[in-house]
Phi, psi and omega in degrees: 000320180297322179296325178295317179293324178295318177299317180295318179297319178294322179294320178294319178296317178297316180293326177296317177293321178296322177294322176300314179294319181293326180294341179263357182275129181291344179281347182277136180299151184298323182292327177291323177297315180295321178294322178297318178295319180295318179295316179296319179296319178295318181296324184264351184284142175285349180263120180243165173295317176239120183301149184293339181283351175285122184304136177063304184295330182298321179268339181295323179295324177292324180287341181256311188290316183294310177296325177294319177295319178297318179297320179296316179295319180299323178292334181276347180264134178306142188298322181293322178291318180295322178296321178297316181286330174295320178295318177297319180293323180293321178290326178293325180289336182270001178291149179293149180260136180270108178288331178294319178294321178296318178295323178297315180296316179297321178296316178300315179297317180297316178295320179296317178293319177298318178296317178297318178299315180297318182291326183275315190257329187263320184289000000 
């Protein structure tokens, strides 16, 4: 069962990246581009229909509205174009991850927070 959920999560992540790529493609109809932007804006927006601090319902709207919006946008994009962008998104997901770069970014953030703490509280 866990493997099934993992597969679904990867498919949603791949489709989200494919929608990003498709929204920049000139062959995609303008209404599909606008719907893709609207779904992405809703997913990333701090303003929700139901605020996240409401128990259960706060996250339930994100779990229903965002995938439903993605499914609607995918239906508006021609299948051959969507298949092309899904393939591009899948190859991008399979690229190796640089752990050294991640460690560098975490180190920079840690140093920045430490410096800010020192400037505010110790100095």
